[in-house]
C-alpha positions in Angstrom: -74.7 -135.4 -45.1 -73.3 -136.3 -41.7 -75.2 -138.3 -39.2 -78.5 -136.8 -38.2 -79.3 -136.6 -34.5 -82.4 -135.3 -32.7 -81.7 -133.1 -29.7 -83.7 -130.9 -27.4 -84.0 -127.4 -28.8 -83.4 -124.1 -27.0 -84.0 -120.4 -27.7 -80.7 -120.3 -29.6 -82.4 -122.6 -32.2 -85.1 -120.1 -33.1 -83.3 -118.7 -36.1 -82.7 -122.2 -37.6 -86.2 -123.3 -36.8 -87.6 -120.2 -38.4 -85.5 -120.8 -41.5 -86.8 -124.4 -41.9 -90.3 -123.3 -41.2 -90.2 -120.6 -43.9 -88.4 -122.8 -46.4 -91.0 -125.6 -46.0 -93.9 -123.1 -46.3 -92.5 -121.6 -49.4 -91.9 -125.0 -51.0 -95.1 -126.6 -49.9 -97.8 -124.0 -49.4 -98.1 -122.3 -52.8 -101.7 -122.6 -53.8 -102.6 -123.4 -50.1 -101.8 -119.9 -48.9 -102.1 -116.7 -51.0 -98.9 -115.6 -52.7 -99.0 -112.3 -50.8 -99.0 -114.1 -47.5 -96.1 -116.3 -48.5 -94.2 -113.3 -50.0 -94.6 -111.3 -46.8 -93.0 -114.0 -44.6 -89.4 -113.4 -43.8 -86.8 -115.2 -41.7 -87.1 -112.3 -39.1 -91.0 -112.4 -39.1 -91.1 -116.2 -38.6 -88.4 -116.0 -35.9 -90.4 -113.3 -34.2 -93.5 -115.4 -34.3 -91.7 -118.3 -32.6 -90.2 -116.0 -30.0 -93.6 -114.7 -29.1 -95.4 -118.1 -29.2 -93.0 -120.3 -27.2 -93.4 -118.5 -23.8 -97.2 -118.7 -24.0 -97.4 -122.3 -25.5 -99.4 -124.8 -23.4 -97.3 -126.8 -21.0 -95.7 -129.2 -21.0 -94.0 -128.5 -24.3 -90.8 -129.5 -26.1 -88.9 -128.4 -29.2 -86.8 -131.1 -30.8 -84.3 -130.3 -33.5 -82.8 -132.7 -36.0 -79.4 -131.6 -37.1 -76.5 -132.9 -39.1 -73.1 -131.7 -38.0 -74.7 -128.7 -36.2 -76.8 -127.7 -39.2 -80.6 -127.9 -38.5 -82.4 -130.1 -40.9 -85.9 -130.2 -39.3 -87.8 -129.7 -36.1 -90.9 -130.8 -34.2 -92.7 -128.8 -31.5 -94.9 -130.7 -29.1 -97.4 -129.4 -26.5 -100.1 -130.5 -24.2 -103.6 -130.4 -25.7 -105.9 -131.1 -22.8 -105.4 -134.7 -21.9 -103.7 -135.4 -25.3 -100.3 -134.5 -26.7 -100.2 -132.4 -29.8 -97.7 -132.3 -32.5 -98.1 -128.6 -33.1 -95.5 -128.3 -35.9 -93.2 -130.7 -37.7 -91.1 -129.5 -40.6 -88.1 -130.8 -42.5 -86.2 -128.5 -44.8 -87.0 -129.2 -48.4 -83.3 -130.0 -49.2 -83.4 -132.7 -46.5 -86.8 -134.3 -47.2 -86.9 -138.0 -48.3 -84.0 -139.0 -46.1 -86.0 -140.3 -43.1 -85.6 -137.2 -41.0 -89.4 -136.7 -40.7 -89.8 -140.3 -39.5 -87.0 -139.8 -37.0 -88.6 -136.6 -35.7 -92.0 -138.3 -35.5 -90.6 -141.3 -33.6 -88.9 -139.0 -31.0 -92.0 -136.9 -30.7 -94.2 -139.9 -30.0 -91.7 -141.2 -27.5 -91.7 -137.8 -25.7 -95.6 -137.6 -25.7 -95.6 -141.2 -24.3 -93.2 -140.2 -21.6 -95.6 -137.4 -20.6 -98.2 -140.1 -20.0 -100.3 -139.1 -23.0 -102.5 -141.9 -24.4 -103.2 -140.2 -27.7 -101.4 -137.8 -30.0 -103.2 -135.3 -32.2 -102.1 -132.9 -35.0 -103.7 -130.5 -37.4 -102.7 -130.1 -41.0 -103.8 -128.0 -43.9 -106.7 -129.7 -45.6 -105.0 -129.1 -49.0 -101.6 -130.5 -47.8 -102.1 -134.0 -49.3 -98.4 -134.8 -49.1 -98.3 -134.3 -45.4 -101.5 -136.2 -44.9 -100.1 -139.1 -46.8 -97.0 -139.1 -44.5 -99.2 -139.1 -41.4 -101.4 -142.0 -42.8 -98.3 -144.0 -43.7 -97.1 -143.4 -40.1 -100.3 -144.9 -38.7 -102.3 -141.7 -38.0 -106.0 -141.7 -38.8 -108.2 -138.7 -39.7 -110.5 -137.6 -36.8 -114.1 -137.6 -37.8 -115.5 -134.1 -37.6 -111.9 -132.9 -37.1 -111.9 -129.8 -39.2 -111.4 -126.1 -38.3 -110.7 -122.8 -39.9 -107.5 -121.1 -38.8 -105.9 -117.8 -39.6 -102.3 -117.9 -40.9 -101.0 -114.4 -41.3 -104.4 -113.1 -42.4 -105.4 -116.0 -44.6 -108.3 -118.3 -43.6 -107.4 -121.9 -44.2 -109.1 -125.1 -43.3 -107.2 -127.7 -41.3 -108.0 -131.3 -40.6 -107.1 -133.3 -37.6 -105.3 -136.7 -37.3 -104.9 -138.8 -34.2 -102.7 -141.7 -33.1 -103.2 -143.9 -30.0 -100.1 -144.1 -27.8 -99.2 -147.1 -25.6 -99.0 -145.0 -22.4 -102.2 -144.4 -20.4 -103.3 -141.8 -17.8 -103.3 -138.6 -20.0 -100.9 -135.7 -20.3 -100.1 -133.7 -17.2 -102.2 -130.6 -16.9 
């Protein structure tokens, strides 16, 4: 694989982001989401979801894409969450996992949230996604007490848990 770089994403990246998002869900979420939900997801439906979500996402927000020679390997989407910064989604294509791309994306995400003036980063993860939770704990994140919610993913109710990480910056995210 050629050198991986993280760059700002744009609308032209939606198809690649959707492909990564779908591939990671299909590889990681069996048993966490019903088979019929996973089977109904298509590259087109996931891309349509991102196209609909991005214009209404809380601001500020940023899409970062990790690519190798122009081939997207992973992405992270950040957005404001009140006075905190939220890592809304972070996914690395299954074929590229274990190569440090997730850590690279996380580092750039935290730098970006810090540049916004956020003093804390938060994220939500499926309660049954123990692999992702281990990645977050290994990266210094801590579970948020009482940080659980039920979300709807394409008609499936799933429990998510929250993690938080203090950032060096102070003053909160811009509203």
